[in-house]
C-alpha positions in Angstrom: 82.4 56.3 124.5 79.7 58.1 123.8 80.2 61.4 120.8 78.6 64.3 121.6 79.0 66.4 118.7 77.5 69.7 120.4 80.0 69.5 122.8 82.9 68.9 120.4 81.6 71.9 117.9 81.8 74.1 121.2 85.2 72.8 122.2 86.7 73.9 118.4 84.9 77.4 118.3 86.0 78.2 121.7 89.3 77.0 120.9 89.4 79.2 117.6 88.3 82.4 119.4 91.1 82.1 121.9 93.5 81.8 119.0 92.0 84.8 117.3 92.2 86.8 120.7 95.9 85.7 121.2 96.7 86.8 117.6 95.0 90.2 118.3 96.5 90.5 121.7 100.2 89.9 120.2 99.6 92.7 117.1 101.9 95.8 117.8 101.1 98.8 115.7 104.3 100.9 115.4 103.4 105.0 114.0 106.8 106.7 113.5 107.1 110.2 112.9 107.4 111.3 109.4 109.6 114.0 108.1 107.4 116.6 109.3 108.6 119.6 106.7 107.1 117.6 104.1 104.3 115.4 105.5 101.8 116.6 108.3 99.2 113.6 108.4 99.4 111.0 111.1 97.5 107.8 110.3 95.7 107.5 113.3 94.5 109.9 115.8 94.0 109.7 119.7 90.3 108.2 119.5 91.2 105.7 116.5 94.0 104.5 119.0 91.5 104.2 122.0 89.3 102.0 120.2 92.1 99.6 118.9 94.0 99.7 122.1 90.6 98.9 123.9 90.3 95.6 121.0 93.9 94.1 122.3 96.1 96.2 120.2 99.4 97.5 121.5 100.2 100.8 119.6 103.7 102.4 119.7 104.1 105.9 118.9 107.0 107.9 118.2 107.5 110.9 120.6 106.1 114.3 118.5 104.1 112.6 116.0 100.9 114.1 116.5 102.4 117.9 117.2 101.2 118.3 113.3 97.6 117.9 114.0 97.9 119.2 117.2 97.6 116.3 119.1 99.5 115.9 122.2 101.9 113.3 123.0 100.0 113.2 126.7 96.6 112.9 124.5 98.1 109.5 123.0 99.2 108.4 126.4 96.1 109.2 127.7 94.4 106.9 125.0 96.6 104.0 125.4 99.4 104.4 122.8 102.9 103.6 124.5 104.9 106.8 123.5 108.7 106.0 122.9 111.7 108.3 122.1 112.9 106.5 119.2 112.3 105.2 115.4 114.2 102.0 116.6 111.6 101.1 118.8 108.8 101.8 116.6 110.1 99.6 113.6 110.5 96.5 115.8 106.5 96.4 116.0 104.5 93.6 113.8 102.3 96.5 111.5 104.1 99.8 110.6 101.7 102.6 109.8 103.3 105.3 107.8 102.0 108.3 105.1 105.2 108.3 103.1 106.9 105.4 101.7 109.5 103.8 103.7 113.2 104.9 103.0 116.4 102.8 103.1 116.9 103.5 106.7 113.5 102.7 107.9 113.7 99.6 106.4 117.1 98.5 107.7 115.3 99.0 111.3 112.5 97.1 110.9 112.1 93.3 111.5 112.2 90.6 109.0 108.8 89.6 107.8 107.2 92.9 109.4 104.3 94.5 107.6 104.3 98.4 106.2 101.5 100.4 105.3 102.1 103.5 103.3 100.8 106.0 100.3 102.7 104.1 96.9 104.6 107.5 95.8 106.1 105.2 93.3 108.8 107.9 92.1 109.9 107.7 96.0 110.8 103.8 96.0 114.1 102.8 94.0 115.1 99.3 93.3 117.5 99.7 96.0 115.0 100.0 98.7 112.7 96.9 96.8 115.7 95.0 97.2 116.2 95.5 100.9 112.5 94.8 101.6 112.8 91.7 99.6 115.8 90.7 101.6 113.9 91.2 104.7 110.9 89.2 103.2 108.5 92.7 104.0 105.3 92.7 103.4 104.4 96.3 102.0 100.7 97.4 101.1 99.9 100.9 99.4 96.9 102.7 100.5 95.7 103.4 97.0 96.0 99.7 96.0 93.3 98.6 98.8 89.8 98.2 98.0 86.6 97.7 99.4 83.5 95.5 98.2 82.3 97.4 95.5 86.2 97.7 93.9 86.8 101.2 95.1 89.7 102.3 97.5 88.2 103.8 100.5 91.5 105.6 100.8 92.0 107.2 97.4 88.2 108.1 97.6 88.3 109.7 101.0 91.7 111.7 100.4 90.4 112.7 96.9 87.6 114.3 98.4 89.6 116.6 100.3 92.1 117.7 97.9 89.4 118.5 95.3 87.5 120.6 97.5 90.9 122.1 98.7 92.3 122.6 95.3 89.1 125.1 94.7 90.3 127.3 98.0 94.0 127.3 97.1 93.4 128.4 93.4 91.1 131.2 95.1 94.0 132.3 97.3 96.9 132.1 94.4 94.8 134.5 92.2 94.4 137.0 94.7 97.0 139.9 95.2 97.8 138.7 98.6 99.5 135.6 97.0 101.0 137.3 93.7 97.8 136.8 91.7 96.1 138.8 89.0 93.7 139.7 92.0 91.0 138.0 90.6 87.8 137.0 92.8 87.5 133.2 92.2 84.0 132.9 91.2 81.4 135.5 89.8 79.5 138.8 90.8 76.9 140.9 88.7 78.2 142.8 85.9 81.8 140.8 85.9 82.4 137.7 83.8 83.0 134.6 86.0 86.3 133.2 86.3 86.8 130.0 84.3 87.8 126.7 85.7 89.0 124.0 83.8 88.9 120.2 85.4 91.3 117.5 83.8 89.9 113.9 85.4 86.6 113.7 86.4 86.9 111.0 89.1 86.4 111.6 93.0 89.0 114.5 93.2 87.8 116.0 90.1 84.2 115.8 91.0 85.0 117.4 93.8 86.8 120.4 92.6 83.8 121.3 90.3 81.2 121.3 92.7 83.3 123.4 94.6 84.0 125.5 91.9 80.5 126.1 90.7 79.7 126.8 94.5 81.5 130.0 94.1 79.8 131.0 91.1 82.6 130.0 88.5 82.3 128.6 85.1 83.1 125.0 84.9 84.6 122.8 82.2 85.6 118.9 83.0 87.6 117.0 80.5 87.9 113.0 80.9 88.2 109.9 78.3 86.0 107.9 80.3 82.4 108.7 79.2 81.0 106.7 82.1 82.9 109.2 84.3 81.5 112.6 82.1 78.0 110.9 82.6 77.8 110.6 86.1 79.7 114.3 86.8 77.1 115.7 84.8 74.2 113.5 86.7 75.5 114.8 89.8 75.9 118.7 89.1 73.7 119.0 86.5 73.8 121.3 83.4 75.7 124.0 84.7 78.9 122.1 84.0 80.4 121.5 80.9 82.0 118.5 79.9 84.1 116.7 77.2 86.3 114.0 76.2 90.3 115.1 75.9 90.1 116.3 72.2 93.1 118.2 71.4 91.5 121.3 69.3 88.5 121.9 72.2 91.5 121.6 75.2 93.1 124.1 73.2 90.6 126.9 72.7 89.4 126.0 76.5 93.0 126.8 77.9 93.3 129.8 76.2 90.5 131.4 77.9 91.2 129.1 81.5 91.8 131.2 84.5 92.5 128.2 86.7 93.2 124.4 85.4 93.2 121.7 87.9 94.9 118.3 87.4 92.8 115.4 88.4 93.9 112.4 86.5 93.6 109.0 88.4 97.2 106.9 87.0 97.6 104.1 89.7 96.9 100.9 88.0 96.3 102.3 84.6 97.5 101.3 81.3 97.2 104.7 79.5 98.6 107.8 81.0 97.1 111.1 79.3 99.2 114.2 80.3 98.7 117.9 79.1 101.4 118.8 76.9 103.8 122.2 77.2 102.1 123.3 73.9 99.0 123.7 75.5 100.3 125.1 78.5 102.3 128.2 76.4 98.8 128.9 75.1 97.4 130.0 78.4 97.3 133.4 79.2 99.1 135.2 81.5 98.7 135.0 85.1 96.6 132.0 85.1 97.2 129.0 87.4 97.8 125.5 87.4 97.1 123.1 90.4 98.2 119.4 90.2 96.7 117.4 92.8 98.7 114.2 91.4 102.2 114.8 91.9 102.1 111.5 93.9 101.3 109.8 90.9 103.9 111.5 88.7 101.5 114.6 87.7 98.9 115.5 85.1 101.1 118.0 83.1 104.5 118.0 81.2 105.2 121.0 83.1 104.6 119.8 86.4 106.1 116.5 85.9 109.8 118.0 86.7 108.6 119.2 89.9 108.4 115.7 91.2 112.5 115.6 91.8 114.1 116.2 94.7 114.3 119.8 95.8 111.8 121.5 93.3 109.9 124.3 94.7 106.2 123.6 95.0 105.3 127.0 93.3 106.8 127.8 90.3 106.4 130.0 87.3 106.6 129.0 83.8 105.5 130.0 80.2 103.9 132.8 82.4 101.4 130.3 84.2 101.5 130.0 88.3 102.0 126.2 89.0 101.5 124.7 92.5 102.4 121.4 92.8 102.8 120.1 96.4 103.3 116.5 96.7 100.1 116.2 98.7 97.3 119.0 99.2 95.6 116.8 102.0 98.7 117.7 103.9 97.6 121.3 104.5 94.6 120.3 106.0 96.4 117.5 107.8 94.2 116.9 111.1 91.0 116.4 108.6 92.9 114.2 106.6 94.6 112.2 109.7 90.7 111.7 111.1 89.2 110.5 107.4 92.5 107.8 107.3 91.8 106.8 111.1 88.2 106.2 110.1 89.1 103.3 107.8 91.9 102.1 110.0 89.4 101.4 112.4 87.3 98.9 110.6 90.0 97.6 108.8 92.0 96.7 111.6 88.9 95.3 113.6 88.3 92.9 110.6 91.8 92.2 110.3 92.1 91.1 113.9 88.8 89.0 113.5 90.3 87.2 110.9 93.4 86.5 112.9 95.8 88.6 111.5 97.3 89.7 108.1 97.7 86.6 106.2 94.0 85.1 107.2 92.5 88.6 106.2 94.2 88.3 102.8 92.7 85.2 102.3 89.5 85.9 102.8 89.6 89.4 101.9 90.9 90.1 97.9 90.2 93.8 98.5 92.8 93.8 101.0 94.8 91.0 99.1 94.9 93.4 96.1 96.9 96.2 98.2 100.3 94.5 98.6 103.2 95.2 96.3 105.4 93.0 97.8 104.1 89.7 99.9 107.1 87.9 102.0 109.5 90.0 99.6 107.9 88.7 96.4 106.6 91.7 93.8 102.9 90.9 93.5 101.7 94.2 92.0 101.8 94.7 88.4 102.0 98.4 88.2 104.9 98.4 90.5 106.8 95.6 89.2 106.3 96.8 85.5 107.9 100.2 86.6 110.9 98.8 88.1 111.2 95.8 85.5 111.2 93.3 88.3 109.0 89.8 87.5 105.4 89.5 89.7 104.1 86.3 91.0 100.5 85.8 91.5 99.7 86.8 95.3 97.5 83.5 95.2 100.4 81.2 95.4 101.2 82.6 98.9 97.6 82.4 100.1 95.8 78.8 100.1 92.1 79.0 99.5 92.5 82.6 97.7 
């Protein structure tokens, strides 16, 4: 018998491609409707749904999900989504795409070994929730933990760009008479001292906030303990922006004259936490504004940490300073945020399908594997595990060849 190596190789490749196509076609994506009073963003737009359906995915969408971003059910249906009336139907999908972390009720509806994507919002998780997910061997991934080949989280970067920019628009509204402020124009005009904006955190959100404030004519000061970030923001924005490490005396002097303070520190997967104390807030002038864009991570100020508790008002006054502490600023511009999220999902799910599904993709893409905090019900992320005092297992033990 003559062995034809070319024919044998072609057969193996064809068989592998058929297996990948079968895996791709079998994957069902479920998009449940969130609590739309608190969350208006949607993971996929109709345009993205169309691309994924063309690639072989099935997409189940709970009726009414897209209304918060002004997309009707009929538009989603025309794009290939299957509109279902109950959350129970959605949660039978292989892959569940959410914005908020899953609740106990939602996890109870999930099929065993399902995979759920969401933002982390660690204060919304609970030990009982994690235990139920463990019992059902759920895979749970957080957008903030996923990163690309450069070590940067595309989801965090995209949302931070939106929230950093929007924080200055919001600050301008809160300073005006229309919203109970002192009646100050954010920025500067001839003959009047410019508004003073202080940004805590020189990451993406802080950079975008500083850029937007400078563009409006404000005086901007940025603080961070990462010298490289301060050097980068100075390089990008020029000498008009004042930069400093988190020196208590410098902060105290700056806070006394600040009109707006933006909290934009990053806490996910960090070992050191810097939060602005109540003492500094007390020294701020009456009518100043604080906007915390990191409420989902626990807040950047001692005065805003309490706003993470259920039922706490989003806007409140403390020490004569107006605080704005919404869990997600990007939910206020939900359509823009949803399009940004969809752009990332398209490439990620295409690559996932080409690799043959979740498990294979995690084996070959360490940035994706880093997004798991639960893998088959086992805690695999040290940041989340330490928060709940749960033993952590290296995810590499579950992924051969990792």
